[in-house]
Residue frames as qw, qx, qy, qz and C-alpha x, y, z in Angstrom:
[[0.474, 0.604, -0.638, 0.056, 92.99, 120.54, 104.10],
 [0.927, -0.357, 0.097, -0.065, 94.02, 117.17, 105.51],
 [0.261, 0.744, -0.600, 0.130, 97.67, 116.48, 106.35],
 [0.957, -0.155, -0.225, 0.102, 99.35, 113.18, 107.12],
 [0.104, -0.835, 0.484, -0.241, 102.09, 113.74, 109.72],
 [0.997, -0.073, -0.022, 0.009, 104.36, 110.69, 109.72],
 [0.200, 0.789, -0.549, 0.192, 107.92, 111.31, 110.98],
 [0.845, -0.144, -0.450, 0.251, 110.33, 109.01, 112.73],
 [0.579, -0.723, -0.128, 0.354, 112.35, 109.94, 115.84],
 [0.315, 0.863, -0.264, 0.292, 114.95, 112.71, 115.76],
 [0.884, -0.192, -0.269, 0.332, 117.88, 110.80, 117.23],
 [0.386, -0.103, -0.893, 0.209, 118.77, 110.84, 120.06],
 [0.019, 0.028, 0.504, -0.863, 116.50, 113.23, 121.93],
 [0.537, 0.161, 0.159, -0.813, 112.95, 113.00, 120.54],
 [0.411, 0.163, 0.897, 0.013, 110.67, 110.03, 119.93],
 [0.078, 0.254, 0.682, 0.681, 108.53, 109.86, 116.81],
 [0.158, -0.733, -0.661, -0.027, 105.29, 110.72, 118.63],
 [0.282, -0.729, -0.158, 0.604, 106.82, 113.85, 120.14],
 [0.224, -0.168, 0.469, 0.838, 108.20, 114.90, 116.74],
 [0.004, -0.480, -0.746, -0.462, 104.76, 114.47, 115.16],
 [0.224, -0.799, -0.512, 0.224, 103.12, 116.54, 117.89],
 [0.280, -0.560, 0.094, 0.774, 105.66, 119.34, 117.42],
 [0.144, 0.092, 0.633, 0.755, 104.99, 119.34, 113.68],
 [0.098, -0.656, -0.720, -0.207, 101.25, 119.55, 114.26],
 [0.264, -0.752, -0.310, 0.518, 101.64, 122.49, 116.65],
 [0.205, -0.383, 0.311, 0.845, 103.55, 124.42, 114.00],
 [0.055, 0.222, 0.747, 0.624, 101.31, 123.54, 111.08],
 [0.105, -0.677, -0.728, -0.008, 98.01, 124.27, 112.80],
 [0.191, -0.624, -0.173, 0.738, 99.09, 127.87, 113.43],
 [0.074, 0.457, -0.358, -0.811, 99.09, 128.67, 109.74],
 [0.218, -0.023, -0.828, -0.516, 97.30, 125.95, 107.76],
 [0.281, 0.290, 0.716, -0.569, 93.58, 126.07, 108.34],
 [0.791, -0.360, 0.302, -0.392, 91.10, 124.55, 108.34],
 [0.357, 0.476, -0.804, -0.011, 93.17, 121.43, 108.90],
 [0.924, -0.260, 0.108, -0.259, 92.55, 117.85, 109.89],
 [0.071, 0.658, -0.749, 0.028, 95.70, 115.94, 110.93],
 [0.981, -0.044, -0.160, -0.098, 96.34, 112.23, 110.59],
 [0.199, -0.764, 0.600, -0.128, 99.21, 111.42, 112.97],
 [0.991, 0.107, -0.080, -0.020, 101.19, 108.30, 112.11],
 [0.229, -0.797, 0.557, 0.039, 104.59, 108.11, 113.89],
 [0.920, 0.317, -0.232, -0.014, 107.03, 105.65, 112.34],
 [0.516, -0.648, 0.537, 0.158, 110.27, 103.82, 113.11],
 [0.593, 0.598, -0.486, -0.233, 112.79, 102.10, 110.87],
 [0.889, 0.035, -0.454, 0.056, 113.41, 98.93, 112.85],
 [0.362, 0.313, -0.572, 0.666, 115.35, 100.43, 115.74],
 [0.103, -0.213, -0.696, 0.678, 114.42, 101.56, 119.23],
 [0.361, 0.276, 0.227, -0.861, 110.71, 102.27, 119.57],
 [0.362, 0.076, -0.736, -0.567, 109.58, 99.84, 116.88],
 [0.222, -0.269, -0.927, 0.142, 107.81, 97.57, 119.37],
 [0.080, 0.430, 0.478, -0.762, 105.90, 100.43, 121.01],
 [0.341, 0.347, -0.247, -0.838, 104.70, 101.76, 117.66],
 [0.296, -0.007, -0.889, -0.350, 103.74, 98.30, 116.39],
 [0.099, -0.395, -0.846, 0.345, 101.44, 97.79, 119.37],
 [0.160, 0.472, 0.215, -0.840, 100.00, 101.28, 118.94],
 [0.332, 0.323, -0.462, -0.756, 99.31, 100.79, 115.23],
 [0.427, 0.015, -0.846, -0.319, 98.18, 97.16, 115.10],
 [0.734, -0.436, 0.019, -0.520, 96.55, 96.78, 118.49],
 [0.791, 0.032, -0.568, 0.225, 97.79, 94.42, 121.16],
 [0.599, -0.799, -0.005, -0.051, 99.56, 94.58, 124.49],
 [0.317, 0.682, -0.568, 0.336, 103.01, 95.25, 125.86],
 [0.900, -0.420, -0.116, 0.011, 104.62, 92.77, 128.25],
 [0.002, -0.799, 0.581, -0.154, 107.95, 92.36, 130.01],
 [0.964, -0.004, -0.257, 0.064, 110.08, 89.21, 130.14],
 [0.417, -0.803, 0.424, -0.008, 112.76, 88.79, 132.78],
 [0.908, 0.328, -0.205, 0.161, 115.91, 87.26, 131.31],
 [0.430, -0.776, 0.449, 0.105, 119.34, 86.50, 132.73],
 [0.876, 0.452, -0.135, 0.098, 122.06, 85.37, 130.34],
 [0.666, 0.334, -0.397, 0.536, 125.50, 84.26, 131.49],
 [0.443, -0.239, -0.474, 0.723, 126.91, 86.53, 134.17],
 [0.073, -0.356, -0.155, -0.919, 124.59, 89.40, 133.37],
 [0.188, 0.140, 0.634, -0.736, 122.15, 90.65, 135.96],
 [0.148, 0.512, 0.838, 0.118, 118.53, 89.64, 135.42],
 [0.100, 0.309, 0.048, -0.945, 116.47, 92.40, 133.85],
 [0.522, 0.549, 0.573, -0.314, 113.18, 93.05, 132.11],
 [0.146, -0.089, 0.608, 0.776, 112.88, 93.12, 128.33],
 [0.486, 0.425, 0.268, -0.715, 109.83, 94.74, 126.77],
 [0.096, 0.030, 0.857, 0.506, 107.97, 92.86, 124.05],
 [0.494, 0.193, 0.074, -0.845, 104.63, 93.16, 122.30],
 [0.313, 0.233, 0.919, 0.062, 101.85, 90.74, 121.42],
 [0.250, 0.155, -0.288, -0.911, 99.98, 92.03, 118.37],
 [0.696, 0.181, 0.340, -0.606, 96.40, 91.18, 117.50],
 [0.785, 0.422, -0.356, -0.282, 97.57, 89.05, 114.56],
 [0.940, -0.316, 0.110, 0.065, 99.52, 86.82, 117.01],
 [0.620, 0.557, -0.277, 0.478, 102.88, 88.35, 116.17],
 [0.645, -0.683, -0.085, 0.333, 105.35, 88.61, 119.05],
 [0.486, 0.730, -0.049, 0.477, 107.75, 91.52, 118.59],
 [0.563, -0.748, -0.031, 0.350, 110.71, 93.02, 120.45],
 [0.311, 0.907, -0.271, 0.089, 113.60, 95.39, 119.81],
 [0.856, 0.124, -0.326, 0.380, 117.05, 93.79, 119.80],
 [0.181, 0.546, -0.344, 0.742, 118.46, 96.86, 121.53],
 [0.615, -0.527, 0.148, -0.567, 116.07, 96.34, 124.44],
 [0.981, -0.142, -0.129, -0.003, 117.13, 92.71, 124.78],
 [0.736, 0.307, -0.282, 0.533, 120.85, 93.49, 124.62],
 [0.505, -0.768, -0.237, 0.316, 120.79, 96.33, 127.14],
 [0.095, -0.931, 0.217, 0.278, 123.72, 98.69, 127.52],
 [0.748, 0.592, -0.277, 0.116, 126.46, 98.45, 124.85],
 [0.736, -0.593, 0.254, 0.205, 129.73, 96.91, 126.02],
 [0.777, 0.363, 0.174, 0.485, 131.83, 97.52, 122.91],
 [0.450, -0.149, -0.009, 0.880, 134.31, 100.36, 122.25],
 [0.123, 0.711, 0.293, -0.628, 133.10, 103.95, 122.13],
 [0.029, 0.388, -0.529, -0.754, 134.32, 104.23, 118.53],
 [0.240, -0.161, -0.842, -0.456, 131.59, 101.78, 117.53],
 [0.418, -0.097, 0.336, -0.838, 128.31, 103.05, 119.03],
 [0.833, 0.034, 0.071, -0.548, 125.72, 100.43, 119.88],
 [0.558, 0.382, -0.736, -0.036, 128.22, 97.55, 119.82],
 [0.799, -0.387, 0.299, -0.348, 127.64, 94.35, 121.81],
 [0.096, 0.526, -0.843, -0.059, 130.06, 91.47, 122.30],
 [0.139, 0.061, 0.980, -0.132, 127.46, 88.76, 123.00],
 [0.419, -0.064, -0.398, -0.813, 124.24, 88.17, 121.04],
 [0.197, -0.171, -0.955, 0.140, 122.81, 85.56, 123.43],
 [0.207, 0.319, 0.523, -0.763, 120.15, 87.87, 124.95],
 [0.506, 0.290, -0.284, -0.761, 118.45, 88.15, 121.56],
 [0.453, 0.073, -0.865, -0.204, 118.49, 84.38, 121.16],
 [0.070, -0.178, -0.843, 0.502, 117.12, 83.95, 124.66],
 [0.376, 0.310, 0.230, -0.843, 114.23, 86.33, 123.96],
 [0.548, 0.209, -0.566, -0.579, 113.38, 84.44, 120.78],
 [0.345, -0.029, -0.934, 0.091, 113.35, 81.16, 122.73],
 [0.109, 0.237, 0.652, -0.712, 111.13, 82.65, 125.44],
 [0.477, 0.322, -0.021, -0.817, 108.67, 83.96, 122.89],
 [0.444, 0.140, -0.804, -0.369, 108.61, 80.66, 121.00],
 [0.101, -0.139, -0.917, 0.359, 107.29, 79.07, 124.21],
 [0.311, 0.373, 0.391, -0.782, 104.24, 81.36, 123.95],
 [0.432, 0.306, 0.812, 0.245, 103.42, 79.87, 120.54],
 [0.268, 0.651, 0.008, -0.710, 102.96, 83.00, 118.39],
 [0.794, 0.542, 0.275, -0.009, 102.36, 82.74, 114.66],
 [0.655, 0.532, -0.101, 0.528, 105.57, 84.66, 114.00],
 [0.531, -0.675, -0.112, 0.501, 108.27, 86.63, 115.81],
 [0.415, 0.817, 0.040, 0.399, 109.51, 90.03, 114.62],
 [0.664, -0.470, -0.083, 0.575, 112.84, 91.41, 115.83],
 [0.202, 0.979, -0.010, 0.037, 113.81, 95.07, 115.40],
 [0.867, -0.010, 0.017, 0.498, 117.48, 94.96, 114.38],
 [0.279, 0.812, -0.010, 0.514, 118.23, 98.66, 114.24],
 [0.257, -0.868, 0.250, -0.344, 120.64, 100.59, 116.50],
 [0.765, -0.490, 0.418, 0.013, 122.78, 97.55, 117.37],
 [0.563, 0.597, -0.569, -0.056, 125.93, 95.85, 116.13],
 [0.908, -0.349, 0.220, -0.069, 126.49, 92.32, 117.48],
 [0.165, 0.788, -0.586, -0.092, 130.27, 91.86, 117.31],
 [0.514, -0.275, 0.811, -0.043, 130.23, 88.10, 117.92],
 [0.245, 0.185, -0.734, -0.606, 128.85, 87.50, 114.39],
 [0.753, -0.147, -0.168, -0.619, 125.68, 86.11, 115.96],
 [0.425, 0.208, -0.867, 0.158, 127.55, 83.23, 117.63],
 [0.168, -0.029, 0.720, -0.673, 125.76, 83.59, 120.96],
 [0.668, 0.190, 0.067, -0.716, 122.34, 83.52, 119.31],
 [0.702, 0.287, -0.591, -0.275, 123.26, 80.43, 117.28],
 [0.178, 0.222, -0.888, 0.361, 124.57, 78.58, 120.33],
 [0.436, 0.052, 0.556, -0.706, 121.13, 78.81, 121.92],
 [0.807, 0.314, -0.024, -0.499, 119.69, 76.96, 118.91],
 [0.941, -0.097, 0.324, 0.030, 122.11, 74.05, 119.11],
 [0.656, 0.685, -0.215, 0.233, 124.98, 75.27, 116.94],
 [0.759, -0.581, 0.121, 0.267, 128.21, 74.16, 118.63],
 [0.430, 0.837, -0.292, 0.168, 131.29, 76.14, 117.65],
 [0.895, -0.372, 0.078, 0.233, 134.63, 74.50, 118.47],
 [0.053, -0.852, 0.469, 0.226, 138.33, 75.27, 118.48],
 [0.499, 0.525, -0.667, -0.173, 141.04, 73.15, 116.89],
 [0.012, -0.222, 0.933, -0.284, 140.96, 70.59, 119.72],
 [0.377, -0.354, -0.789, -0.332, 137.21, 70.06, 119.44],
 [0.190, -0.362, -0.633, 0.658, 136.47, 72.02, 122.62],
 [0.053, 0.802, 0.547, 0.233, 133.20, 74.02, 122.47],
 [0.253, 0.327, -0.095, 0.906, 133.70, 77.76, 122.50],
 [0.086, -0.538, -0.569, 0.616, 132.32, 80.00, 125.21],
 [0.247, 0.841, 0.451, 0.168, 130.07, 82.86, 124.15],
 [0.209, -0.865, 0.053, 0.452, 131.34, 86.32, 123.30],
 [0.551, 0.815, -0.167, -0.070, 133.46, 87.94, 120.66],
 [0.122, -0.725, 0.678, 0.013, 136.88, 86.95, 122.07],
 [0.666, -0.109, 0.737, -0.029, 136.23, 83.15, 122.03],
 [0.738, 0.627, 0.180, -0.171, 135.22, 83.49, 118.37],
 [0.156, 0.816, -0.531, -0.165, 138.89, 84.09, 117.56],
 [0.316, -0.354, 0.880, 0.009, 139.56, 80.40, 118.22],
 [0.804, 0.325, 0.252, -0.430, 136.85, 79.10, 115.86],
 [0.146, -0.364, 0.838, 0.378, 137.96, 76.10, 113.80],
 [0.233, -0.147, -0.854, -0.442, 134.85, 74.04, 113.01],
 [0.517, -0.115, 0.208, -0.822, 131.15, 73.69, 113.83],
 [0.015, 0.144, 0.989, -0.033, 128.99, 70.75, 114.96],
 [0.422, -0.074, -0.181, -0.885, 125.41, 71.10, 113.68],
 [0.325, -0.140, -0.932, -0.075, 124.09, 67.80, 115.07],
 [0.118, -0.471, -0.718, 0.499, 122.03, 69.53, 117.80],
 [0.063, -0.007, -0.200, -0.978, 120.69, 72.31, 115.58],
 [0.085, 0.567, 0.804, -0.159, 117.01, 73.08, 116.29],
 [0.068, 0.218, 0.267, 0.936, 115.78, 75.88, 113.99],
 [0.326, 0.181, 0.400, -0.837, 112.77, 77.97, 115.08],
 [0.277, 0.315, 0.901, 0.114, 109.52, 76.20, 114.07],
 [0.234, 0.847, 0.455, -0.144, 107.76, 79.46, 113.08],
 [0.498, 0.667, 0.107, 0.544, 108.71, 82.38, 110.83],
 [0.447, -0.597, -0.124, 0.655, 111.20, 84.90, 112.20],
 [0.372, 0.824, 0.240, 0.352, 111.13, 88.38, 110.66],
 [0.527, -0.312, -0.086, 0.786, 114.12, 90.70, 111.01],
 [0.162, 0.939, 0.304, 0.016, 113.12, 94.37, 110.78],
 [0.625, -0.149, 0.157, 0.750, 115.85, 96.49, 109.23],
 [0.155, 0.876, 0.102, -0.446, 116.52, 99.95, 107.81],
 [0.202, 0.682, -0.560, -0.425, 118.72, 98.83, 104.92],
 [0.963, 0.217, 0.010, -0.161, 119.36, 95.91, 102.55],
 [0.197, 0.729, -0.653, 0.056, 123.13, 95.65, 103.04],
 [0.937, -0.043, -0.347, 0.000, 124.41, 92.08, 103.22],
 [0.756, -0.593, 0.116, 0.252, 126.99, 90.87, 105.74],
 [0.733, 0.086, 0.249, 0.627, 129.71, 90.95, 103.09],
 [0.200, 0.756, 0.188, 0.595, 128.78, 94.52, 102.17],
 [0.463, -0.872, -0.044, -0.152, 128.78, 95.64, 105.79],
 [0.814, -0.387, 0.095, 0.423, 132.24, 94.25, 106.55],
 [0.553, 0.340, 0.198, 0.735, 133.59, 96.66, 103.94],
 [0.089, -0.865, -0.217, -0.444, 132.00, 99.68, 105.59],
 [0.223, 0.501, -0.455, 0.701, 133.77, 102.00, 107.98],
 [0.533, -0.456, 0.256, -0.665, 131.17, 101.52, 110.76],
 [0.973, -0.114, -0.077, -0.184, 131.73, 97.76, 110.91],
 [0.392, 0.635, -0.601, 0.286, 135.34, 97.71, 112.11],
 [0.892, -0.416, -0.146, -0.099, 135.44, 94.71, 114.42],
 [0.717, 0.250, -0.343, 0.554, 139.22, 95.05, 114.57],
 [0.102, -0.628, 0.252, -0.729, 138.66, 97.83, 117.08],
 [0.802, -0.462, 0.085, -0.368, 137.39, 95.21, 119.55],
 [0.773, -0.362, 0.492, 0.170, 139.86, 92.35, 119.03],
 [0.166, 0.605, -0.636, -0.450, 142.60, 91.88, 116.46],
 [0.051, 0.106, -0.964, -0.238, 141.62, 89.08, 114.08],
 [0.401, 0.320, 0.677, -0.527, 137.92, 89.31, 114.87],
 [0.539, 0.528, -0.147, -0.639, 136.96, 90.24, 111.33],
 [0.380, 0.334, -0.819, -0.270, 138.59, 87.17, 109.75],
 [0.086, 0.049, 0.942, -0.320, 137.08, 84.96, 112.47],
 [0.480, 0.414, 0.390, -0.668, 133.61, 86.38, 111.77],
 [0.555, 0.495, -0.411, -0.527, 134.00, 85.77, 108.06],
 [0.156, 0.217, -0.964, -0.004, 135.17, 82.22, 108.84],
 [0.332, 0.241, 0.764, -0.498, 131.91, 81.67, 110.72],
 [0.563, 0.515, 0.005, -0.646, 129.97, 82.95, 107.70],
 [0.394, 0.423, -0.746, -0.329, 131.82, 80.48, 105.47],
 [0.014, -0.043, 0.979, -0.199, 131.07, 77.50, 107.75],
 [0.445, 0.379, 0.540, -0.606, 127.39, 78.41, 108.01],
 [0.534, 0.540, -0.266, -0.594, 127.17, 78.78, 104.23],
 [0.233, 0.312, -0.905, -0.171, 128.78, 75.41, 103.66],
 [0.216, 0.117, 0.899, -0.361, 126.23, 73.69, 105.88],
 [0.472, 0.556, 0.506, -0.460, 123.07, 75.10, 104.28],
 [0.501, 0.195, 0.599, 0.593, 124.66, 75.54, 100.83],
 [0.125, 0.900, 0.330, 0.255, 123.51, 79.15, 100.71],
 [0.468, 0.235, -0.224, 0.822, 125.96, 82.06, 101.00],
 [0.300, -0.774, -0.523, 0.195, 124.44, 83.64, 104.13],
 [0.364, -0.466, 0.002, 0.806, 126.91, 86.51, 103.88],
 [0.062, 0.049, 0.492, 0.867, 125.33, 87.58, 100.60],
 [0.074, -0.629, -0.772, -0.052, 121.70, 87.46, 101.75],
 [0.005, -0.591, -0.126, -0.797, 120.11, 90.91, 101.48],
 [0.474, -0.702, 0.060, -0.528, 119.89, 92.54, 104.95],
 [0.891, -0.207, -0.343, 0.211, 122.07, 89.86, 106.54],
 [0.441, 0.260, -0.316, 0.799, 124.29, 92.72, 107.69],
 [0.392, -0.681, -0.132, -0.604, 121.49, 94.11, 109.88],
 [0.722, -0.652, 0.105, -0.207, 122.35, 94.29, 113.55],
 [0.102, -0.650, 0.753, 0.009, 125.89, 93.14, 112.87],
 [0.075, 0.171, -0.979, -0.079, 126.04, 89.39, 113.38],
 [0.478, 0.242, 0.633, -0.559, 122.36, 89.20, 114.32],
 [0.638, 0.511, -0.123, -0.563, 121.29, 89.47, 110.70],
 [0.393, 0.427, -0.794, -0.179, 123.67, 86.76, 109.55],
 [0.134, -0.056, 0.931, -0.335, 122.65, 84.39, 112.37],
 [0.553, 0.366, 0.457, -0.593, 118.96, 84.92, 111.64],
 [0.573, 0.520, -0.411, -0.482, 119.54, 84.43, 107.91],
 [0.181, 0.279, -0.943, 0.009, 121.12, 81.07, 108.71],
 [0.241, 0.170, 0.846, -0.444, 118.05, 80.13, 110.78],
 [0.150, 0.430, 0.804, 0.383, 115.79, 80.90, 107.83],
 [0.022, 0.656, 0.398, -0.641, 114.55, 84.35, 108.84],
 [0.356, 0.691, 0.428, 0.462, 112.96, 86.74, 106.40],
 [0.302, -0.298, -0.150, 0.893, 113.80, 90.44, 106.39],
 [0.128, 0.802, 0.509, 0.287, 111.53, 93.44, 105.97],
 [0.178, 0.406, -0.131, 0.887, 112.08, 97.16, 106.15],
 [0.153, -0.333, -0.716, 0.595, 110.94, 98.25, 109.60],
 [0.227, 0.282, 0.065, -0.930, 109.11, 101.31, 108.27],
 [0.456, 0.027, -0.647, -0.611, 107.32, 99.20, 105.67],
 [0.335, -0.229, -0.897, 0.176, 106.28, 96.71, 108.37],
 [0.012, -0.394, -0.530, 0.751, 104.77, 99.48, 110.50],
 [0.296, 0.208, -0.263, -0.894, 103.15, 101.12, 107.49],
 [0.434, -0.112, -0.810, -0.378, 101.35, 97.86, 106.72],
 [0.216, -0.291, -0.828, 0.428, 100.21, 97.36, 110.32],
 [0.073, 0.526, 0.421, -0.735, 98.38, 100.69, 110.46],
 [0.459, 0.626, 0.592, 0.215, 97.32, 100.87, 106.80],
 [0.204, -0.567, 0.098, 0.792, 99.37, 103.94, 105.96],
 [0.158, 0.095, 0.678, 0.711, 98.62, 103.50, 102.26],
 [0.065, -0.675, -0.714, -0.177, 94.88, 103.91, 102.84],
 [0.248, -0.787, -0.274, 0.494, 95.44, 107.01, 104.96],
 [0.284, -0.302, 0.354, 0.838, 97.58, 108.60, 102.25],
 [0.068, 0.373, 0.712, 0.591, 94.67, 108.42, 99.82],
 [0.219, -0.783, -0.582, -0.014, 92.52, 110.42, 102.24],
 [0.343, -0.734, -0.077, 0.580, 94.80, 113.45, 102.71],
 [0.442, 0.895, 0.056, 0.025, 96.11, 116.37, 100.66],
 [0.234, 0.786, -0.516, 0.246, 99.70, 116.55, 101.96],
 [0.912, -0.275, -0.236, 0.191, 102.20, 114.37, 103.79],
 [0.003, -0.855, 0.414, -0.312, 104.83, 115.70, 106.21],
 [0.947, -0.176, -0.196, 0.185, 107.58, 113.41, 107.44],
 [0.041, 0.884, -0.387, 0.259, 111.07, 113.82, 108.85],
 [0.925, -0.168, -0.186, 0.285, 114.18, 112.33, 110.36],
 [0.449, -0.798, 0.132, 0.381, 117.26, 113.62, 112.14],
 [0.189, -0.507, 0.592, 0.597, 119.31, 113.01, 108.98],
 [0.779, 0.539, 0.170, -0.270, 118.39, 112.64, 105.31],
 [0.192, -0.519, 0.737, 0.388, 120.77, 110.50, 103.23],
 [0.470, 0.210, -0.704, -0.490, 120.58, 107.94, 100.45],
 [0.176, -0.082, -0.961, 0.196, 119.67, 105.31, 103.07],
 [0.321, 0.197, 0.420, -0.825, 116.58, 107.34, 104.04],
 [0.550, 0.147, -0.489, -0.661, 114.87, 105.86, 100.98],
 [0.550, -0.078, -0.831, -0.029, 114.68, 102.57, 102.93],
 [0.163, -0.165, -0.681, 0.694, 113.57, 104.20, 106.17],
 [0.129, 0.625, 0.649, -0.415, 110.50, 106.04, 107.40],
 [0.153, 0.623, -0.120, -0.757, 110.96, 109.08, 105.13],
 [0.108, 0.214, -0.792, -0.561, 111.27, 106.86, 102.08],
 [0.052, 0.349, 0.935, -0.042, 108.20, 104.86, 103.06],
 [0.174, 0.693, 0.404, -0.571, 106.09, 108.00, 103.40],
 [0.125, 0.519, -0.422, -0.732, 107.44, 109.27, 100.07],
 [0.007, 0.001, -0.927, -0.374, 106.44, 106.06, 98.33],
 [0.085, 0.542, 0.822, -0.151, 102.88, 105.95, 99.61],
 [0.119, 0.707, 0.155, -0.680, 102.45, 109.66, 98.95],
 [0.065, 0.373, -0.616, -0.691, 103.68, 109.27, 95.40],
 [0.001, 0.220, 0.946, 0.239, 101.26, 106.42, 94.75],
 [0.038, 0.677, 0.661, -0.322, 98.42, 108.46, 96.23],
 [0.324, 0.624, 0.340, 0.625, 99.35, 111.48, 94.12],
 [0.310, -0.939, -0.146, -0.034, 99.99, 113.87, 97.02],
 [0.372, 0.710, -0.402, 0.444, 103.11, 115.95, 97.76],
 [0.820, -0.468, -0.244, 0.219, 105.38, 114.90, 100.63],
 [0.108, 0.852, -0.303, 0.413, 107.69, 117.20, 102.59],
 [0.842, -0.215, -0.371, 0.328, 110.54, 116.11, 104.90],
 [0.203, -0.918, 0.227, -0.253, 112.06, 118.05, 107.83],
 [0.900, 0.013, -0.263, 0.348, 115.52, 117.23, 109.11],
 [0.472, -0.818, 0.124, 0.305, 118.50, 118.34, 111.17],
 [0.276, -0.571, 0.597, 0.491, 121.07, 117.41, 108.57],
 [0.790, 0.559, -0.056, -0.246, 121.16, 116.89, 104.81],
 [0.585, -0.476, 0.616, 0.227, 123.66, 114.10, 104.25],
 [0.028, -0.338, 0.766, 0.546, 125.21, 112.27, 101.28],
 [0.020, -0.185, -0.918, -0.350, 122.67, 111.16, 98.70],
 [0.191, 0.457, 0.603, -0.625, 119.75, 113.18, 100.04],
 [0.316, 0.379, -0.278, -0.824, 118.97, 114.56, 96.59],
 [0.187, -0.011, -0.929, -0.318, 117.90, 111.07, 95.54],
 [0.125, 0.385, 0.784, -0.471, 114.85, 111.46, 97.78],
 [0.365, 0.431, -0.055, -0.823, 113.35, 113.81, 95.23],
 [0.407, 0.180, -0.763, -0.469, 113.17, 110.90, 92.80],
 [0.151, -0.157, -0.952, 0.217, 111.59, 108.79, 95.56],
 [0.192, -0.668, -0.664, -0.275, 108.67, 111.20, 95.95],
 [0.339, -0.644, -0.315, 0.609, 109.79, 113.93, 98.36],
 [0.340, 0.790, 0.295, 0.416, 109.02, 117.39, 96.92],
 [0.017, -0.862, 0.204, -0.463, 110.72, 119.44, 99.62],
 [0.775, -0.201, -0.419, 0.428, 113.53, 118.91, 102.16],
 [0.095, -0.851, 0.045, -0.514, 113.84, 121.51, 104.90],
 [0.469, 0.100, -0.626, 0.615, 116.27, 121.97, 107.78],
 [0.435, -0.771, -0.464, -0.026, 114.73, 122.72, 111.17],
 [0.547, -0.355, -0.139, 0.746, 117.78, 124.84, 112.08],
 [0.152, 0.949, 0.274, 0.018, 117.15, 128.58, 111.96],
 [0.115, 0.906, -0.386, 0.129, 120.82, 129.49, 112.49],
 [0.600, 0.316, -0.682, 0.274, 124.14, 127.80, 113.32],
 [0.664, -0.602, 0.195, -0.399, 123.89, 126.09, 116.73],
 [0.047, 0.425, -0.892, 0.148, 126.04, 123.69, 118.74],
 [0.461, -0.121, -0.854, -0.209, 124.76, 120.16, 119.25],
 [0.166, -0.271, -0.760, 0.567, 123.80, 120.68, 122.88],
 [0.244, 0.288, 0.156, -0.913, 121.66, 123.71, 122.10],
 [0.434, 0.062, -0.629, -0.642, 120.00, 121.92, 119.19],
 [0.434, -0.219, -0.874, -0.028, 118.77, 119.01, 121.27],
 [0.072, -0.312, -0.600, 0.733, 117.68, 121.23, 124.14],
 [0.320, 0.419, 0.087, -0.845, 115.52, 123.31, 121.78],
 [0.078, -0.020, 0.873, 0.480, 114.64, 120.59, 119.28],
 [0.149, 0.576, 0.796, -0.108, 110.89, 120.49, 119.89],
 [0.102, 0.805, 0.164, -0.561, 110.66, 124.24, 119.40],
 [0.053, -0.460, 0.588, 0.663, 112.87, 124.13, 116.30],
 [0.134, 0.214, 0.917, 0.310, 110.69, 121.45, 114.69],
 [0.128, 0.720, 0.615, -0.296, 107.53, 123.39, 115.55],
 [0.059, 0.761, -0.091, -0.640, 108.89, 126.61, 114.03],
 [0.093, -0.254, 0.764, 0.586, 110.11, 124.81, 110.91],
 [0.157, 0.436, 0.879, 0.109, 106.69, 123.23, 110.44],
 [0.104, 0.791, 0.336, -0.501, 105.18, 126.72, 110.82],
 [0.022, 0.598, -0.414, -0.685, 107.40, 128.06, 108.01],
 [0.081, -0.002, 0.903, 0.423, 106.67, 125.09, 105.77],
 [0.195, 0.570, 0.760, -0.244, 102.97, 125.50, 106.49],
 [0.187, 0.716, 0.002, -0.673, 102.98, 128.93, 104.84],
 [0.076, 0.368, -0.730, -0.571, 104.42, 127.39, 101.70],
 [0.096, 0.238, 0.963, 0.080, 101.90, 124.55, 101.75],
 [0.206, 0.668, 0.527, -0.484, 99.03, 126.99, 102.24],
 [0.167, 0.633, -0.267, -0.707, 100.20, 129.16, 99.34],
 [0.077, 0.189, -0.861, -0.465, 100.40, 126.19, 96.99],
 [0.077, 0.355, 0.928, -0.088, 97.01, 124.91, 98.10],
 [0.227, 0.591, 0.310, -0.709, 95.09, 128.18, 97.70],
 [0.577, 0.560, 0.556, 0.210, 93.16, 128.42, 94.40]]
């Protein structure tokens, strides 16, 4: 029996590679003889760059950047064999500086723009940016300023960077605009537009500054008027908060992060060479169809093999994954546990769950 093991990370304590190894340890105790194809995935968030280099071949580098008053620091990026430069937005932005009620929130998107400018100087064929795990609360203003977009208040004075100055936005001068000369690809885990995201509970910019939401929407309107395309309605323009909208204005394309990684390492071909697929994520919801679990389900369905998903939590819409190609969804929890205990024992819990699922897989595979 051959098994494809292709999970993503179990947030926040285990990376995808470690999750895959735990699954293999459990499965190999009961399913034999077995040959494993290990293919860790990400959905556009933290770890995407590392996995892209692992799957496509290339090298990791570090770029030292210093933006505004922030201390200079190293940002990891990858150079793939197909001349793609890639980095994770979270790595460029560093530690979140927004309110605790909005995890992963940043008030200035300039570090992402600075990394794109640095990588453009290396003349890649394209630049890929992982947009997961972050919410840029300045509506992408800082990124746009680095490409010549001048935002001004009512007196014509250019605005400083950050979410608070955005409150004074009145008009924009595009005369110095210099769009990137090569394709930019935003890697995302959903297709929600900016306008869809502003209606969601996790996108409450009012928690940072009163009036920030209307100011952000005003920026979207001004950008749309200039290019005569409603950037706020572009699919995935809500990725990374304002990062997605700013990149959409600059002509970026968007791809699902898991799909991007699946293509790099030829996951589809590997699915045709195995008998089962095992994947997993810390939570299974309707959005999982656009993430690593959904990607594995799709390729498994096309290859005609069953796919099983392990998880910590079954969330809203998880039943829809059965239609996407998942034949079994299993919790790794063996009994009620508090969150601290779960993450301390997570590797063992995943291993034991894979062991239990392995018995079921073996029974269905026996003639």
